[in-house]
NUGUMI-241458 format. One record per residue: residue in one letter; x, y, z of N, C-alpha, C in turn. Coordinates in steps of 0.05 Angstrom, whole numbers, plus 5000, padded with zeros to 4 digits. Layout:
// NUGUMI-241458
AXYZXYZXYZ...
//
This chain:
// NUGUMI-241458
X548151414870545551254849543051474855X542251514822539851824815537951564817X535751554829533351364830529751624826X528451544808527451684806523751484810X523051544832520451334837518251574828X515851394810514051504799511151394806X508851544820507851334844504551644836X503451424838500151514843499751594870X500651554889500551584918502951634933X502251874957505551794974504251985001X505251855030504151905061507052195061X506052445071502552405074501952585063X502052605035501152765008497552745007X498652484997496852324973495952014989X494251935002494951655017491351545012X491051344998489251104999489850855011X492350805008492550465016495050475028X496750315023498850155034501750295017X501350284993502550424975504450724974X501350814987503351125000505551185030X504150915052505950895064509150795063X508050615045511850385030513650505020X512650754996514150794985515551145003X513851245019514651355035517351325052X516151095061519051005079520550835075X520550745037522950645015525850865021X523451055011524951314997526951515009X525751485042526451655069529351405076X529451215065531851005081533550935049X532351045030534951045000536451325001X534151545017536151755020539751825040X537851635044541251555071543251575055X543051435039545451375009544451424988X542851584974542351594943540751814942X541251844915539252174908535752094897X535052104914531951934899529752274911X528552204886526752304868523352194864X521252334872519252194869517452344858X515952244832514052434827511252304826X509552614829506452464845505452694824X502452684837499752834815499253114830X499353294832499253504847495853524842X494253404866491353464867491753694887X487353784883486653964907486753794927X487353584937486553564966489153394971X490653574973492353464988492553515013X494853275035494753215056495853395067X496953495063499953665067500653825044X500854135062502654355046505354255030X506454185009508854135010511254435006X513154305019516054515028517154624996X514754764984516654914960520054964953X521154844929523754994924523755184921X522355274891521555474877522255354844X523255114847524255044823522154934802X523054884779519754724763521454734743X519754434733520754334707518354214691X519354294661517454124640516753874636X513953814631513053514626513053414604X513853594589515953474550516653574547X518453334521521253404516520553564510X522753694493523553784475522253864451X523953454442523453314419520353334413X519053264442515953194423514453464432X515553704438514353884437513154124410X514753984392514954064359512053944348X510453804362508053704345505553954359X503253794347500353974350498853814355X498553804381495853614380494853584409X491453424412491653614442493053534468X494053084461496353224481499053354490X499653494468502253484475500853814475X499053904480498154134491497854124519X496553904528496153854560498553784565X500453774559502653624567504953984569X503954124543506554404543504854614571X502354574580501454794599501854684620X503554394623503954264652507054284652X506954334679510154344700509554174715X511554014726512653944753515254204779X512954134796513254334831515254204839X518054234841520054074865518754154895X519353954916518654054935520753814954X521153864973523053754995521553635018X522053355019521153225039522653085054X524553145080525852985097528352885071X529353015057531753035037530052855015X527852905012527452674985526552934973X526952944945526453154929524353144914X521053214913518553074913518153254893X516553124867515453324830513253264833X511653544837508553464834507353584805X505653454789506253544770503553634769X503853884752501554044756500754154738X497553974741495754114712492754034721X491654134708489054224696487353964703X488853694693487753404700486653334731X488353434750489453324771488353564786X488753844791488753974810485453964819X484153974800480553984809479353814837X482053524838481853404845481753384878X479953264892480153304923481553024934X480452754908481252584922482952434890X485152134890486252064872485051944853X483051694858481651554856479451574844X477851474828475751424829473951704806X475151724780474351934778474451834741X472551974731472751904701475352084685X475751944664477452014641480151814668X479351664668483251544691484551384669X483151384649485251324626487751464612X485951694613487951944589488852074617X487752084639489252324664492152124664X492151924677494151734686496451684663X495551654647497051574612499051874609X497552114615498652354618500552434636X500752364652501952264683504952164673X503751944663506851734646507751914641X507751944618508752154598510852354623X509352384632510452634647512652514658X512752444682514352274682516552084673X516352024657516851954634520052144622X518052374615519852614612521452704629X521552634660521352864682524352614686X524052284681526652254680529352184667X528052314640529952334619531152794624X530552804635531353054642533353084661X532052894676533752904708536352684701X535852604680537952374677538552254707X537352004706537451904722538651664726X540151444744541151124736538751064733X535750994748534350884751532150884756X529550864736526650894732524950764749X524550824772522050574791519550604789X517550714766514550564770513050404789X510550464802509050334817506850374805X506249994806502050074797501550104776X499450054762497850144740498750394734X498650594756497150854739500550954726X502850904729504650964720506650784700X505450544701505950304680506550494656X505050614634506450744613508450744604X509150904637512851024632514150874619X513250524627515950434622515550314589X513050384587513250214560515050574546X514150694543516050984530518550944544X519050884571523050774565523450654555X521750424547523250144526523350294503X521850384501521750474461523750764458X524450884472526251094483528451124467X529351174447532551254446534551274456X533751334485535951374508533951224533X533650984529531950834553533650854579X532250874611533550884632533750594638X534850494656534150254670531950254683X529650134676527150084691525849944715X524349974740523849734748520049824752X519249614764516049584760515549464784X513649634805512749474826510349424817X509349214819506049094836505349144856X504149344860502849304895499949144897X498749104878496449084876496048934851X496048644851494348604812491848624805X490148644830487048694821487148934803X488849194805487049344799489249394775X487649364753489849404727489849654711X488149744703487749944694486849874662X485849664657483749614632482849734619X482849824601480350094583480249984559X477950014537477049954520479850154496X479749964474482050034450481050314448X478050384437477750634431477850864443X477650824466478750934484482251104494X482650854482485250964475487250924449X486551084432486851094413489051334402X489451594433491351714430494151594437X494151344445497151294451498251124430X497551154414499451054381498851344374X499151624380499851884366502551994383X502352294378504952444378504052534423X504952514432507952434436508252124444X506152004451506251774452507851514436X506351454414507451374396507851044391X505950984416506350674420504850564404X506550234397504950004390503549904419X500549954410499249814441498449504433X498149374406497649104407498448874435X501549034443501248754452500448814496X498448954488497649074510494548904512X494548814495491348784488490648514516X488448564531487648354553485548404541X483748114541482148084528479948354518X481348364502479148594487480548864487X481848964518482849204528485049174533X485449454526488149684538488749634553X490749404572491149434591493849424598X493549664613496749914625497749744647X496349554664498449384685500849214661X499849144645500648914618503949014622X502149314598504049534592507349494607X506349464634508449574654509849264650X508249104654510448704661512148734629X510848794611511548694588514248884581X515049144591517049354592518449364602X518649364635519849424649522549174653X525549384655527549154657527948864686X526549054707525148874725523448904742X521648664747518548634761519348684793X518148814804517148694836516648674838X514348544867511848554885512148554898X510848614921511248734957512048544973X511648224960512648014987513147834967X514547634975514647414959513047164955X512147184981508147014971506747084952X506747324963504447454929505747374912X508747474894508747304869509147124872X508646814890508846594882506246614878X503446644892500546654884499546864854X501247014854500947134817502046924801X502846814814504246704781501646484774X500046404788497446194778496246344787X494146234765490346344782489946234801X487446344806485846714805486946824815X489346954831490847084835492147234831X493047094796494147274772492847524761X490447434767488047564759487747594734X488447394714488947444686492347454670X492747644693496147574677497547344690X497047254686499647034704500746874679X500446834655501746684637503646934630X502447224630505547444622506447434653X505547514665508447464690509647194682X508846934682511246734692512246784662X511446864636514546954626516547144624X515547324646518447484654518647384687X517947174701518646974721521647104731X523647024713526947104709527447364723X526247524721526447794723524447864742X522447724756520747784775521647794804X521147904817522147794846521247914871X519347794906518547924915519748074931X519748284947520548384969518848464984X518948405015517648375035518048675041X515148915031514949235043516649235082X517849435079519449445109516949715120X516949875142515450065153517450345167X517250485176517550765183518050675213X520450625222519150595252520050805260X520851015247520051365270517351455271X515951295248512951355247510851235261X511551025259510750845280512850645300X512850795319513250675344511950765373X511450565384509950735410511350855426X514350755433515951035449516051395441X515651305419515351625403513351835396X510751535390507851765379506951895397X506052045370505052315388502552285385X501952215363498252115365497451895386X498851725410497251555421496551705442X494851625465494751795486497651735508X498951575505501251455526502951245514X504551385505507251275499508750915509X508650785509509450545531512850415499X514350215526516149995508515749825522X517449615508516849335515516649235547X517449375561517749355592515849435606X513549645592511349725597508749655593X509649475570506949515556504949395566X504449265583501249235584499849525607X502649605613500749975629499650085609X502150105595500950315569499050225549X498450005552495449865525493149925553X492849935573491249915586489750265592X492250415587491650655580490450735563X491850715542491050745509487650545510X487650415520484650365517482550385533X483450575563481450655566480850995559X482551155548482351355536481251415506X481351255502479851155469477951055470X477250935488473650835503472451195499X472551175525472651545522472251715497X474251685496473351895464471451795436X471951595445469051395414466651465433X466451415448463651445469462451205470X464351075485464350775505465850715525X465850915543466250895564466250585579X463250575586463050325602464150035589X466249975571466649895555469049605568X469049445579470849325604474849375582X475449445601478049415606479549165599X478848975613479348755621479048475599X478448645576476248365557478048455538X479248165514480548395487479248465470X481148725470480348825434481548815420X480248765394480648755370480448955353X482148995342482049285315482149145291X480949245273480049305241480949505228X482449555218483149815191483949725171X482449845150482149745120480049865108X481249905081478549875063477849635058X473549735062472249505062471349425030X473249235024472949294993473248894997X472248734983472248434975474648434978X476148474970479948454985480148325008X478548465023479748475057478448215071X476248235055475347895070473447905097X471948225093470448315116467148135115X466448015094464147885099464347545118X467447465111467547325126468147355158X469147475165469747695189466647695206X464647725190462147775193460547565199X460847415184458747045188461047025212X463947035222465946875238465047055267X463447285272464547455289460647455300X458547385280456247205294455747065305X458146845292457446455297458746545325X461446765332461846755365461146925374X459147065380458747355392459447255420X459047025420458546945457462147025460X464247045449466847025461466847295478X469247435491469147635509469747955490X471547785462471648005448470648355441X471648465449471148775437472048865401X470448985395472349025365471349395360X472849335343473249675346474649715306X472849835296474049835269473950105260X474750075245476050415219476350355189X474550395174474750445149471250485139X472250535112470450455087470050415063X467450395046468450195026465150065007X466049895015463249685001459949845013X457549925001456050095023454949855038X454449605027453149335047454549245062X456149325066458749255086459149495108X459149685096458349895111456449935140X453949825114450449865125451249595157X452549435148452949205166454149205199X456249415194458549535211456449755228X455249805219453350175231451649945249X449549775231447849665247447949545274X450749345276451949245299452449405313X453549735303454249955329452449975339X449750075330448150175330446149885355X446649605349444349485363446349275383X449349435381451049205395453149335404X451649655412454649865431456649745445X455449425458457149475486460149215478X459449165439460249015437462349065405X460649185386462549335371461649625366X464549755349464250035343466150095307X463950205303464550385273465050565270X467750585252468450895243467750915219X466851055200465751115174469451165164X471351235138472651375138475551285145X477251515135480351335142481651595165X481751565188483151815219486251785220X487951815216490951675207490451715239X490651915255490651915290489951645298X486451635299485551465304486251145294X487151235275488850895258492950815274X492851065288495451025312494650945345X490751085346490151035374490150705378X489050665356487350315354489250155351X491550275339494149985342495050025373X495150145375496350185407494550155432X491550205434489750065446488749745446X490649605424488849425414489649145420X488148985440490348685452490848595426X488548485399489848475373489148625345X489248535324489048705298487848335278X486648345261485448255259484648385226X486848175203486548235186485947955170X482547975167480747655145481947735116X483847795104484547845078484347505053X482547685039482247335023485147365006X485847605001488847584987489747914992X493347795005494248095016496748105003X498248284984499548284969501948304999X501348505009504448595034502848505063X500848845067500748845088502248985096X501449225111502549335135502249285165X499449255167498649305191500449085215X499448855195499648655220503948765237X504848915209508548985232507149245246X505849445238505049605261504449555286X503349325280500949105310502848995320X506148855311508048745331510149005343X510549255323510949525339510949425369X507849555363506449565386504249395405X505649155408505248945419502748955416X501348875393498248865389498548575365X497348335378498348085363495448005345X497847955320495347985296494747805294X491747755287490947465273489947545235X491047365223491347445203490047145180X488947195160489847035141492746755128X492346555118494846545101496446485081X495146795071495646985045498347175045X499247205017500547395017503047415029X503447715034505147825063504447775083X502447615087501847665117502547355120X502847165106503746875116507046955120X508547075103511647185094511347355123X510347445135510547545161510047495194X506747355190506647245223506746945213X507146765231506646465238505446475269X505646245257504146055283504245805274X505845635300506545345296507045315322X506944965332507944855357511244855339X511244855324514844845325516644995325X514545295324516245505330517545515356X519445685364520145745397518345945413X517246165383515546275399513446355376X511546535378508346565355509546795357X507746885323508847235329505547285320X503747145317501047215314499047005313X497747005300495546715299494046785271X494146585264494246485227492646245220X489846355200488146115185487346115162X485745955157486046075128483246245117X484046275096482446515078480746485073X477146605078475746515077474246365079X475146275103474146025123473246085147X469446005153469246225160469246095200X468445785192470345715214473145655223X474145715201478145755214479446045226X476546185215477446445229476046545260X473146355265472446275288474246105312X475946015305477145775317479746005323X480846125302483446325311483146525330X479746595329478646795352478346665380X478246395378478346225398481146305422X481646195398485646175400485846445414X484946665397485446845419485446955441X482446895448480646865480483746795488X483746545490485046265510488246455512X489146505496493146695498491546905511X489547115517488647325525489847275557X488747035555487746985590490346885600X492346775587494446625584496846825592X499246575613501446675621503046705589X502846625567504746655544504646865536X502146985542502347285525503547505531X504147465550506747665556509247505537X509647285534511147225511511847365494X509247285483509247315450508947665444X508947825455508348055456510948235463X512348105482515148095481517148115471X516847895449518347765411516848015404X514747995412513148075359514948435372X514548515398515748795399518448865392X519848565392522748705384523348615356X520948475335522848455313522048675300X524948495276524948825267523948835239X522448945232520949105203522049425194X524949535198525949655185526049585157X526849755140527449795118531049725105X531949735130535449585117535849415092X534149135113535448935089533648945056X531349055069529149145029530749295020X531149485026532749685020534449564989X536349385011539549214995537249024967X534448994981533248794966533148934934X532649214938530649414922534349414898X535649444915539349544896539349404894X539749144887539348874873538548934843X535448964863533948974829534649164807X535649444825536349584806538849564790X540649364805543649354793542449154768X540449004777539348694760539348964727X537049174732536449354703537949374700X539549474709542449704693544549544688X544149254686545949024675544348894648X540948864651539848844632540249154613X539849284626539849484588543149544581X543949464601547249504590547649284560
//
């Protein structure tokens, strides 16, 4: 089977969130048995220089090149450059629209830029004659509408990674979608008076998936449907939740070259202590105690991630012996609060603004607990990384977190600590349970059990394969 993925992110070239990691690890697994291609924007700030093959492909179908318009001229001047990544063929969309960007999001004219990219991805799927076209999030959703309206449609799958971001724009900004080479009827994509790219993908794809069964159920009702729950309910028969997997080569404490000392199940305690000691020295906190619980937090400092709840719970539970290490950036107010804590309470709190892949691995290896206070979480990957490193997750009961972390007296063993979202008292009590577990003999049992959990892509790959076959059956 020939599969083309279309995405705005792909690790290690373009990464802003879990989409990059998820797609890189999924395609790596798929490439073991299928022909796998990935279409990406070619931005100026790539995280790695691609291994070019020397081949290139047009970003415009011959039948659409006959007209003369601004859109056609942009696409005519653009190309896909082919590269290879561990058996996966990558196609970088080379265009002036993306070439000057240092990062993929947060720029003006995104409605136009990603529409051009979506058309180019659709054209590439036709040129490569793939069997399945798989688009990810709103940035590539219009390619599914083009696929649906094509005289030669390719079976399509649309994966929703985060429904909160929908790519909705005023109709006056998207009038070009009615013209060549799009020729789209955009009225069905109307959502509160705006042209909603996410809605276009939901209505157009043969199959829709999201990144956990729990998140699927949450998005079928408001407020977690973010206004699109009715639309998703109309497609409920074609909508499935597939929990993400992880790359066990990239995130493996036995092989990880980014951490200070590798370790495994048999010597997890010694390994964590060595990593903790060296991490404290690197961040300039060598005076922090090694025998106190270290809680790691990594993520974008956005409303979704629930950091205000954490701040309240932290201040209420300052008497606990925990030390906290935060890596992330985003909301300026949250950043300022973390900076102030890092300066005023250096013996308890450390904040690193930004994202650092190496430091993220070191935090996972050194931490005793990993906190994810999300208000909603489509899947989450850090709780799975944490399991691999013997780091006990403390998570809110939402989305993919409740699908992958369990705490119950009825279970033979817990896989983490779970609390209610947006509930300061519940999070505070979870931090108290973490303290008790840290000093309990049960900790050794929990750590050894979670390090043996299998979050590989083998099972999930088969679930995507089923979605592809369903899409093919519907197309036929």
